[in-house]
C-alpha positions as CSV (number, residue, x, y, z in Angstrom):
1,M,13.6,-25.6,-21.7
2,S,11.4,-23.0,-24.1
3,V,11.2,-18.9,-23.4
4,R,7.4,-19.5,-22.9
5,L,8.2,-22.3,-20.2
6,I,10.6,-20.0,-18.6
7,F,8.1,-17.2,-18.8
8,K,5.8,-19.2,-17.1
9,F,7.7,-20.4,-14.0
10,L,9.3,-17.0,-13.6
11,F,6.0,-14.7,-13.7
12,L,3.0,-17.3,-13.0
13,K,1.3,-16.4,-9.6
14,M,-2.0,-17.3,-8.5
15,K,-3.8,-14.6,-6.7
16,V,-5.8,-15.1,-3.6
17,I,-7.8,-13.0,-1.6
18,F,-7.8,-14.5,1.8
19,F,-11.0,-12.8,4.3
20,S,-10.2,-12.9,7.9
21,A,-11.0,-11.4,11.3
22,V,-9.4,-11.6,14.8
23,W,-12.5,-12.7,16.2
24,C,-12.6,-15.7,14.2
25,P,-10.9,-18.9,16.0
26,A,-11.2,-20.8,12.4
27,C,-9.3,-17.8,10.6
28,I,-6.6,-17.9,13.4
29,I,-5.9,-21.3,12.6
30,M,-6.4,-21.1,8.8
31,Q,-3.8,-18.2,9.1
32,S,-1.1,-20.4,10.4
33,R,-1.7,-22.7,7.9
34,W,-2.0,-20.4,4.9
35,K,1.7,-19.0,6.0
36,K,3.1,-22.8,5.9
37,I,1.3,-23.2,2.2
38,E,2.8,-20.0,1.0
39,A,6.2,-21.0,2.1
40,E,5.7,-24.2,0.1
41,L,4.1,-22.6,-2.9
42,P,6.2,-19.5,-4.1
43,W,4.0,-18.5,-6.7
44,L,1.0,-18.2,-4.6
45,V,0.5,-14.3,-4.1
46,T,-2.1,-13.4,-1.1
47,E,-4.1,-10.4,-0.2
48,Q,-5.6,-10.8,3.1
49,L,-8.3,-8.2,4.1
50,D,-9.8,-7.9,7.7
51,Y,-13.7,-8.6,7.3
52,D,-14.0,-5.7,9.9
53,N,-11.8,-2.8,8.2
54,N,-12.5,-3.8,4.4
55,K,-16.4,-3.6,4.2
56,E,-16.1,-2.5,0.6
57,A,-14.4,-5.4,-0.2
58,V,-16.6,-7.9,1.8
59,G,-19.5,-6.2,-0.3
60,R,-18.2,-6.6,-3.3
61,Y,-17.1,-10.3,-3.4
62,G,-20.3,-11.1,-1.2
63,I,-18.6,-12.3,1.6
64,G,-21.4,-13.4,4.7
65,K,-20.5,-13.8,8.4
66,D,-19.0,-17.6,7.6
67,I,-15.3,-16.7,7.4
68,P,-12.6,-17.6,6.7
69,V,-12.9,-17.5,2.7
70,F,-10.3,-17.7,0.1
71,I,-11.3,-16.7,-3.2
72,F,-9.1,-17.7,-5.9
73,L,-8.5,-15.1,-9.2
74,D,-7.3,-16.2,-12.6
75,E,-4.6,-14.3,-14.7
76,A,-7.2,-11.9,-16.0
77,G,-8.2,-11.1,-12.2
78,D,-11.9,-12.9,-12.6
79,E,-13.0,-15.4,-9.8
80,F,-12.7,-19.3,-10.6
81,A,-13.0,-20.8,-7.3
82,R,-14.0,-20.0,-3.5
83,K,-13.2,-22.0,-0.5
84,Q,-14.8,-21.3,2.9
85,G,-14.1,-22.4,6.4
86,E,-11.2,-24.3,8.3
87,I,-9.7,-26.6,5.1
88,D,-7.2,-29.4,5.4
89,R,-3.8,-28.7,4.4
90,K,-3.7,-31.5,2.3
91,D,-6.7,-30.8,0.6
92,L,-5.8,-26.9,-0.4
93,I,-2.2,-28.0,-1.6
94,K,-3.8,-30.4,-4.1
95,F,-6.6,-27.5,-5.5
96,L,-3.5,-25.3,-5.5
97,E,-1.5,-27.5,-7.0
98,E,-4.7,-28.8,-9.5
99,N,-5.5,-25.0,-10.3
100,K,-1.9,-23.2,-10.6
101,D,-2.6,-22.6,-14.3
102,K,-5.6,-20.8,-14.5
């Protein structure tokens, strides 16, 4: 195994910002679903932000009232994708696997 491959295996992480709220039924469902996905995919790094308590981040990322919202960041910290609402577990895992090298 090459040094570069070992480095990528050990340090490659996908960064995700997850906006949710305690009053949002879809958010509660996605929190549980996301925790299971994180357990399966240890290269995920998630920052979960409460919609009501993080208005600065809500404004910066242009989050509307339709939550939950997942923002996917590349290695440089730039947004490359966004998913919103209640998302099927299999669809999320497929998306994550397809984009894990960004």
